[in-house]
C-alpha positions in Angstrom: -54.5 29.9 37.5 -54.5 27.3 40.3 -57.0 28.1 43.1 -55.8 28.6 46.6 -56.1 25.6 49.0 -58.8 25.9 51.6 -58.6 24.8 55.2 -61.2 24.4 58.0 -61.3 24.3 61.7 -62.9 20.9 62.5 -65.0 21.3 65.7 -67.8 19.5 67.5 -71.3 20.4 66.3 -73.0 21.4 69.6 -76.2 22.3 67.8 -77.3 18.6 67.3 -80.4 18.0 69.5 -80.2 15.2 72.0 -76.5 14.6 71.4 -74.1 13.1 73.9 -71.3 14.9 75.6 -68.0 13.2 76.5 -65.5 13.8 79.3 -61.7 13.5 78.9 -60.2 10.0 78.9 -59.4 8.0 82.0 -57.5 4.8 82.6 -59.1 1.6 83.9 -58.7 2.8 87.5 -60.6 6.0 86.7 -57.5 8.2 86.8 -57.4 11.1 84.3 -55.0 10.6 81.4 -52.9 13.7 80.6 -55.1 15.5 77.9 -52.3 17.8 76.7 -50.3 14.9 75.2 -52.8 14.8 72.4 -51.9 18.3 71.0 -48.2 17.9 70.7 -48.1 16.6 67.1 -46.3 13.4 68.3 -47.4 9.8 68.6 -48.8 8.9 72.0 -48.2 5.5 73.6 -50.6 4.5 76.3 -50.2 1.4 78.5 -53.9 0.5 78.3 -57.0 1.3 76.3 -58.4 4.6 77.6 -62.0 4.9 78.7 -64.1 7.9 77.5 -66.7 8.7 80.1 -70.1 10.1 78.9 -71.0 13.3 80.8 -74.4 13.6 79.2 -76.0 10.6 77.6 -77.6 11.1 74.2 -77.2 10.4 70.5 -73.7 8.9 69.8 -71.8 10.8 67.2 -69.0 9.8 64.8 -66.9 12.8 65.8 -66.9 14.5 69.2 -64.6 16.6 71.3 -64.2 15.8 74.9 -64.5 18.6 77.5 -60.8 19.4 76.9 -61.1 19.3 73.1 -59.7 15.8 72.5 -61.1 14.4 69.2 -62.9 11.0 69.7 -64.0 9.3 66.5 -65.9 6.2 65.5 -64.1 3.4 63.6 -65.6 4.5 60.3 -63.8 7.8 60.6 -60.5 6.0 61.1 -61.3 3.8 58.1 -62.0 6.8 56.0 -58.6 8.4 56.9 -56.9 5.1 56.0 -58.6 5.1 52.6 -57.5 8.7 52.1 -53.9 7.6 52.9 -53.6 9.8 56.0 -52.4 7.4 58.6 -49.0 9.1 58.7 -50.7 12.4 59.5 -53.0 11.1 62.2 -52.8 8.4 64.9 -55.9 6.6 65.9 -55.6 5.3 69.5 -58.2 2.6 70.4 -60.5 3.8 73.1 -63.7 2.6 74.8 -66.6 4.9 75.2 -68.4 4.2 78.4 -71.4 2.0 77.9 -70.8 1.2 74.2 -69.3 -1.8 72.5 -68.6 -0.1 69.2 -65.0 0.8 68.3 -64.0 4.3 69.0 -60.6 6.1 68.8 -58.8 9.1 70.0 -57.7 11.1 66.9 -54.1 12.4 67.5 -53.0 14.8 64.7 -49.3 14.2 64.1 -48.4 17.5 62.4 -47.9 20.9 63.9 -47.4 23.6 61.2 -46.3 27.2 61.7 -49.0 28.8 59.5 -51.2 31.3 61.4 -51.7 34.4 59.3 -51.6 37.0 62.1 -52.5 39.9 59.8 -55.8 38.2 58.6 -56.9 37.0 62.1 -59.5 39.1 63.9 -57.2 39.3 66.9 -53.9 37.9 68.0 -52.5 38.3 71.5 -49.1 37.2 72.6 -47.7 36.5 76.1 -45.6 39.4 77.3 -43.1 39.6 80.2 -45.8 41.5 82.2 -48.1 38.4 82.1 -45.8 36.6 84.6 -45.3 33.5 82.4 -41.6 33.9 81.4 -41.5 30.6 79.5 -44.4 31.6 77.3 -43.2 35.1 76.2 -43.7 35.5 72.5 -46.2 32.6 72.2 -49.9 33.0 71.3 -52.0 33.8 74.3 -55.2 34.1 72.2 -56.3 33.9 68.6 -59.7 35.0 67.5 -61.0 34.6 63.9 -58.1 32.2 63.1 -56.8 32.4 59.6 -54.0 30.2 58.2 -51.6 31.0 55.4 -52.2 28.2 52.8 -48.7 28.8 51.3 -47.2 27.6 54.6 -49.3 24.4 55.0 -47.7 22.4 52.2 -49.7 19.3 51.4 -51.0 18.6 54.9 -54.6 17.4 55.2 -54.9 17.4 59.0 -52.8 19.3 61.5 -52.7 21.7 64.4 -51.3 25.2 63.9 -48.1 26.0 65.8 -48.7 28.1 68.9 -52.5 27.5 68.9 -52.8 23.8 69.1 -56.3 23.9 70.7 -57.7 23.7 67.1 -57.7 20.9 64.6 -57.4 21.9 61.0 -58.4 19.8 58.0 -58.1 20.4 54.2 -61.0 20.8 51.9 -60.3 17.3 50.7 -60.9 15.8 54.2 -63.9 18.1 54.8 -65.5 16.8 51.6 -64.8 13.2 52.4 -66.3 13.5 55.9 -69.4 15.2 54.5 -69.8 12.7 51.7 -69.5 9.8 54.1 -72.2 11.4 56.3 -70.0 11.5 59.4 -72.0 12.9 62.3 -70.9 15.5 64.8 -68.6 17.6 62.6 -68.8 21.4 62.1 -66.4 23.2 59.8 -65.3 26.8 59.9 -63.1 28.1 57.0 -59.8 29.4 58.3 
């Protein structure tokens, strides 16, 4: 019998002592770049290389989330995804981290999959007409204890779940590769 595929919420490990903290990207004039364009599951085209300000200096990490949960990764993470054959699933947008010359990228997941297993989640709340957001009625308002239905994921290795795109999900294959490579800053929670 084939074992069920496993998936993980990839987050920023905030428990690392002395680690840095990053702000959301800005352009060369210091104007904020729309952070919500990076959770749509579509390629993003920027006119210039974004700058990632550092809100608290400290140990640079290979994987970090900005204040608004935009993944920022070192070039070695982008190279790893290339070796895994995942460049159709994730876009790596060149970025410059304030004060560093090393290459970093914004990781933009290019798949959104309708796969949340409502029954297995700890709590699922939907927008209702009473919430005063008519365009959002029926969408997820909150998801606690996220669980995905692996049968709905297909062969995706990195994606965001439809309706709750604030999280970034990776397959066990990607998790193992990041761990084996010693990528710093990652934290995984099985979903």
